N, C-alpha and C positions, 0 to 999 in steps of 0.2 A: 547624730540624725539629720540635723539644724544644717552644719557645714558639707556635709558629702552629697545632700542635695544645693548647697549654694557653688561646689565643686564642680557640681554634674552639669549643673546653669550656664555658666563663664564655661564647660571646658564648650557645650551648644553650641553656647552664643560666639563664640570663636570661630567655628571650623564656618559655623554659617554666612559670618563676616568674609571669611578667606576665599568660600567660596562663591559669596557673591563678589568678591572685588578679580578672584580670576573671571569669573562670566564674565565680567564687566571689562577686562581686558583684551580677552577672545573675541569680543564682540566688536572690541573696538579693532582688533587687529584683522580678523574677518574683514568687515564693513570697509574697508580700509583709511577710519577716521589716523590712524597711527600715520598717515602719508597727509595731514592734511595742513599739517607746512608746507611741505613741497608743492600739489600741484592742490587743484579747486576742490569740491564736491559737488554732486552732481543738485539744481534747487530742485525741489521732490514736488510733487503735484500739478503746475506752473503745464497748459498746454504749447505744445507748437501751430503756431498758426500758416506757417506755408510762403513762398514767395509772392502764393496771387493777393497776400493780404497789405501789400507793401509797393503793389506792379502803377497805385492810379497816380494819376499825372502830378495830381496837387499831395501827395508824399514826397516816393523816387523813384517816378516812373516818365518823369518828362521827359519827351522827345529828342530833347539838349543839356546841359547844366545849365544853370541858368546861371544871370554872369552876377550877382549879388549875390553873392552867399548866407545865410541865414545862420551863423553859427558854421557849425563845419558838414549843411550838407547842402551839396547843391543839385537837388530835389531829381538827380538825373542816376542817383544811384543802381535804380533796380535795371536801368536799360540798358546803361555800360555791361553790368556782370552780366546782364543776355544775350547779350552783341559778341559782347569783347575778351569775355573771363571763360576761360576752357573749365573750371567748376559746372558751368552753368553747361555740359556735355558731359561730362563722370561718368551720366547712366545712356545716355544715346550715343556716348561717340564722335569725332570732328574728323570729320574728313576718313570714315572706317578704319579708323583706331582709336585707344584708351577705353572707350564706351565697353559697354556691359553686355552692347548688342553683336558687339564688334566677335568677323572669326575668333581676334587671337583669346577674348574671354573664354569663349566654349572651351575650346583646346585646352584653356588652361581648368576648365569647369570638367570640364568631362575625365580629366586630370586625379583630379581630386573627388570625382561621379559623385559633383552637381549636375545635377536636373537641367537647373534652367537657372541662368549664371541673374540675371534678369527679378528672381524674384528666392535667392537668398540669399540668409542674412549674413553671412557671412561678407557678400561680395556684393552688398546695400549700404552694410556700415560702412562702407566709404565712399560709395559709387550713389548714396544719395543722400535722401533726410534722418541725421540721426539722432540719437544722442552724444553726451559730454561725459563719459566713466571715468573712474579713477577705483572702482571697486578695484582692479588688482595688484593695487598701488601707483600705477606707472600714468599713462595718457591710453586714450583708448573711448573709440568707438562703438556706442551700443546701438542695437532695431529698436526701434522705437514701436510700442504697440498700439493697435488701431486706438486704445483710449486717451492715448496722450497727443494727437493732433487732430485739431478741429477741421475737421474733412474738407471743407468751402474752400480752404484756399487751400488746397497738396495736390500735389500733382509728379508721382513719384516720374516722370521721366525731364523733373525742374534742376536733379541732383545734386547738386551738394551749394545749399538756395540760402537763402539768409540767417534761419534758423541755428542753418549747422555750425555757423559759422557767432553768430552776435548769442546764439541762443533762445531758447525759448522765448516767442511773443508773447502770451497773454495780457499779462498784466502790465506792458511799458512797453504795449502798442495802441493804447489809448493817451495816456501821460507825456510818452515822449513827444508828441505833438507839439508839444510848449517850447517855445524857445525856451533854448540856458537848460533843458529838466534837465535833461539828462549829464551836465556838467556839473551841477548844483548836486545831483544824488551820491553825482561818483565823490565831490570835495566830501559831502556830509559824512558816506558813509564810507568811502574807499571801497575797489574792488569785488573786492570777499564778498561782502553783506550785498552791495548789487549783483549782483547773480544771484545769491540762494535770496533774494529776498520778494525781489522784481525778477530773478532768470536770462539778465542781461549781462550778455559776455562784453566784458571792459577790452575792448579792445587795444585799446589806447595804451593799455597798462604791456607795456613791450614783453615779458613773462609771460602774461593772458595769451598774448596771439601766437607765441611761439609754443604754449601749451597745443593750444586749436589747433595749430598745423602742424604741429608735428606725431597728431596725434589720426592724421593718413598717411600724411613723408613720412614716418622711418617707422608707427607701431604695422608690420607687415613679417603675418606670424612663417613659421620656420616652411612648415610646408608649402605654402603660396608661393615663396621663392622658391622649388623648389622642380612646383610646374608650371615654372615661366614667366609668373609674375619678375617685375623689373624692381629690383632695389632702389632705393631714389634717396639721391642727391638734394639736401634742402644747405641754402644758405639765407637766412633772416630778412636781411636784408637787402641782399640780390631781387627776390621771393616776393621784395614790395614796393617795384617801381616796375616804369611800362604803364602805357594806354590803356589794358585791363584793368588797373586802380583806382576805386569810385570812392577812392579818400585821401583824407592832406594830412601827412606826417610836418608838422610846424617844426620851427626851431632853427638855428644853425648847433652844426657835431650830433643830426640825430639818426645818419646812416650809421656815426661809428656804435654809438650805441646800442643802436638795433644788431649787431654784430656782433658785438660780446655779450651779448645779453640772447642773443639766436644760439651761437657757441654755446654758451652754458649748458642751457636746455637742451639742451642737442645733446652735449656731454653725457647728461643727463639719462635721458632716454639709450641714450648706445647701453647704456649700464645697465641700465634693466634688461636692459635685451639682452646683450651679452649673458647675466646674469640669468634671465631665466632659458635663453637657450644648453647657457652648462649648464645647468641642473637636470633640463631634461633630456640629455646627451642627446640632443640634435647632430644630425644630420654634421661630422666632423667640420666640412665644407664652409656647412651653414654658419658654428659658430667661428673658422675663421676670421669668411667675412664678416657676423656682427663686432669680431676683433680692428678686422681693418679700420671699422664705420669707427670703434668706437676713437682709435687713436688719429683717426682724422681728425677729431675735435678734444681732444688729447690736447695733443700737441701746441691746438692754439689756446686752447682754456686757462693751461698751463700759462703763458702769454699772460694771455687777462688779470688773470689772479697776479702772478709776479708788481701786477700792473696796483692793482685798487686789492691789494688782501694778500703780501706777502705766505703766511702765516701756512693761510689755509695750499698756497700748493704745496707742504710741505706734506698736507696732511695728504690731501691728494696720491700723492707720491708714496709715502706711507701704505696707501691702500694698493696700490697699483703694483706694489715691490713684494704683497701678502699676496697679491694673486700670481704675478708668476713663481713665488718661489710653490701656491699653493695648486701649479696648475691640472695638475693631472687627477686632482681631488675637487670634485665641482663642486660639490658645496662649501668649500674654500672662498671659490670663482667667485659663489653667487652671497658668499657675506661681503666677500669689498666690493665688488660692483656695487650693495645696497648702500654697502656706505659712503663711497664714491659719487651715488645717484645724489645725496643726502647734502654730501660736501658744495656737489655741482649745484644742488640748486639754494646754496646756503649763498653763493656767487653771485648767483640769479640777482638774488634779491641783495645782496652791492649795490649792485651795480646802476639796479630801478631807481636810486636815492644818491646815488653816485653824478656828483654833473662835468659834462661832457669838455672838454676845450681841442683850443689848437693842441696846450703839451699833452696833452694824454693820445692825444690821436697819433702827434708823431712820435712817440713814445712807443705804440702801439705799432705804427707803419718802421721800425726801424726793430721793432724785437721779431716782428712779424717773419718779416723780411728774412735774417737771419735764420729760419725753418729748411728757408729754400729744400737747402742738403739732407735735412734728415729725413720733410715729410720727401721730398723724393726718391729718398733707399727704401722708405715704406709701402710704396706701391703707389697705385690709381692713386684711391681713394684720398690718400693726403696729397699728394699731390692737386687734387683735383678743389679741395677745400684752400691750400696754399693760394692756389692760385686766384679762387671766388674770395678770400680775406686779402688779397693784396688788391683785389681792384673793388673789393668794398672801402676799406680806409685810404684808399689814396683818390678811392675819387672825392670821396668828403671832404678833402683835402685839398682838390679842385674844388669844389665846391664848392664849400666856405672862404677858405685861407687864399684861392687865388695863389698860387703859386707859380713864375717863371715858365720853372720846368715840366709844368702840371702834366699838357696834353702827351709832349714827349716822352714822360716816365710810362705814360698809360698810354700811349702806344706799344713803347717794346711789355707790358705788365701785358698787354691781348697778344702778346708772342708769344705765353705761355702754354695759350688752347694751346697750339699746335700741336708739340705733342705728347694733345689730352683725348685727341680724336676719337678716339678709340680704346674698354679699357683693356678688351684680349690682343693689341696690336701696341696696349702700352710701354713702354723701352726706357726706365730710370735712367739710363746711361745718355741718352738725349733730352731729359729735363732739367738733370738735374745741373749739369754746363747754365743753360739757361738761368735755372732758378742762381745762382749762381753770383748772375749776372745783373739780375735783380739785384740781391745780397745788395753788389760794388753805390745801388745805387744810393738806398736808406743803406750809410755803415753807421756803426755807434749801438748796435743790436747784437746782444745774447744770446745765441740757440742754447737749451735748455736742453739736452740726452735724457731723455725717457729711460728708465729703471733696467734695466739689459734684464732676459729675458721673455715670456712667452711665446705663444709662434710664432711669430714674424722674427727672423736672423736675417734685423738690417744687414748686418756686416757682410754677410753674402750679398745682397743686394745692393747693397753700396759700390765693396766693389768690384762690382762691374758697371759701375756707377764711375768711376776713379777713374779708368783709361784714356777716354775722346778729353777729358782737362791735364789729367799726369803729362802723356808724351810729347809737347811738348816743352815740359824742365826738366825729365828723365828721360827722351828716348834717348841722351849721347851716353848716360850711363851704360844699358847693360848693352846697347850697340858693339860697345868694345871687341869683349865678352863673347857673343853671339855673332863673329863679325864672317860664322858663315854661310849665316842666309846669306849674305851681298853678294857673291856671285852666284848665287844661286840661279836667280831670275836670268841670265843668257841660256845655262842651259843643264839640266840636272844630271847631266855629267860632271863635271868640277865639283861635286856634293864627295862620293866616296872619296876624296885625295883627299877634300879641305879635315873635311870632322873624321874623326878619330874610328879608322874601320869597325866601330861595333857599334854602332849608329845605323851605319848604311844594310846592315845583314842584319835587320834583327832576327827572320828566322833560328838564323845557323847560330847566334848562339841569347838567347831566352834569357839567362841569369841575366845577362849586360840591360835587360828592361826593366825589372822595378828601376834601377838606377835614373834613368832618361824617363819613366813615366814623372814622379814626382813635379821637375821642373816643366807644366804644362804649356814651356817655353816650344820644346820641340815640336810636337803636331800639328802647333799651331801654322810653323813657314809657310807648308804647305796651299794651305788656302787662305792667303792674306792674315796676319795678324789682328783684325777685329773682328773677323768672324764668331770663332769658338766661344768667344762670351757673350755673343747674341739675344743668343740661345735660353741659358736661365734665366737673364731676365724676363725672357714672356711666359715665361710657365713660369717665375717668379709670385708676377698679379697677380688682382682676382680675377675669379668665373668669366670665360668669356659672352660674351649681351648675348643673348638670345636673337639668331638670325631674325631677318631683317627689317626696315627702317626705323623701329626702336632702337638701334645702336648704331647711326649713324647722327652726324651733326654735320649740323649747316651755320654761318655765319652772317650774322646780321647786316648787310652791306650802309646800314646806317652812322654804327656804331663796333662795329667788326668783334659782337663779343659773339661767343659759343651757345646754341642751343640746339637738342633735342631736332629731328627732322619734323619732327610732329606738332612738332609749337605755328603757330602762325600767326603770332608778334612775338616783336621780341620782348619779353619785360624789361630792359634793362632801359631804353631809347623808345620804344611804340614801333620802330618800325614794321613795316608790313616782312617776312621772312617768306626766302626765295624757294618754294616747293630746286626737292629734291631730285635732279634725272632719275625717271628710271630703269 
């Protein structure tokens, strides 16, 4: 009897333990703790104080930067943010664009049945002060409750203000006044504990910086895109420069590190977004957009991984192969993208500890330069990331190594922006030859072809990209066989005698038309050989942008960098940008 009782008791005990463990694991999964190694958790119970708490002249509201820096502080950070940073206009808008009070925002809200964009949780998540959330496994913004904010220093019209990027200030506001307090805490406890215990988000840590930027610059719900909200390009180094920047980055080779970390974190978030959209069976066009964005960062990050962690590059390829093979099964794509996100984050961690120098930066320059043809053939987004990558990496070389051909090569890289004027008119046949020219400036790198498959058929686009470069080399070969077109320019009459009797009379001999159709050269002569291939590539790239100024670009008169027309200042050199003619 006692033995039976003992067995029952043990059985009951093990059931309880098993259920408890399962509940704990499920709790971790639901709350996002399984992703703690990937991204940061929200600090609990720390309140947000708003931009007003940083605006006094003695703190960060001085009218101009003080000549003698105290640590990293110029005392004018709040002033620079208010006057030059478009984040401060995220709510009110800048010149009638971007903000929640604009006509564009009202139109988007109407399509989503949102009564007022200025009061909508979904819109204020990124256009106003918001918290930092990791509950979904990725990174996103979370609208704050009134109890989370010290109302005295908060104004919703401040847009994306201090606490949005630096974390809730209630606990660090007073102590961080002491010189070097932040640096001491950062050294003593590390970035994660500094955030968890004090709420201070360490943007000096480049992975953390990329996390907070991408929480808005990439995490945009697919129905918002459907309603007209633009997809936002992002490159960490380029977006960390300009006269709106209110901090100083120290040390040589910083920009190449920032670019590399930014790419790996962007790949992580692109993978999570693609997986979510695939699993939710979102609009196929949006899934394709996510894949294009993923491809853009994937090509770049694989070059980084090859330089610092080759074994992770192979694992990335394995997950992409799995996603391509299971593309018709959303669950398979989601599973592969979750694994890819974790691999991307491991690369970011390795980069944070990796010393960057001239040798590594030069290797990245050569490797990325070799990807011009692959990126150009995969569409506008990949070509755009290639261009920004070359700008960032070669810009680092110019600044920190000062090569003799620095500016000359930079001018040629800037020339890549010409075929990138507009996503809707992007033509791979124009971009790829220009990218080949850049590769010739930096020989020695090797392109890393992506695993075959997926929704994009780069071979088809690349075929459209080849003709401009091939005619000079191969034009003489096909011409002897197709000599019929040569006399054609004189008069159309010679065509019937020179060509066989079949082609001139398609109506009379329908059976002969099948052989004529396979060689695409037959329909080409009447319309100049170049024009027929132009149409497919234009259809291949991403969806054209919404009409209006948001789809147009201008060049900085100072450094030549291309920016959207609603940018007021060049984020590269700080020069004021010209207005686009009406």
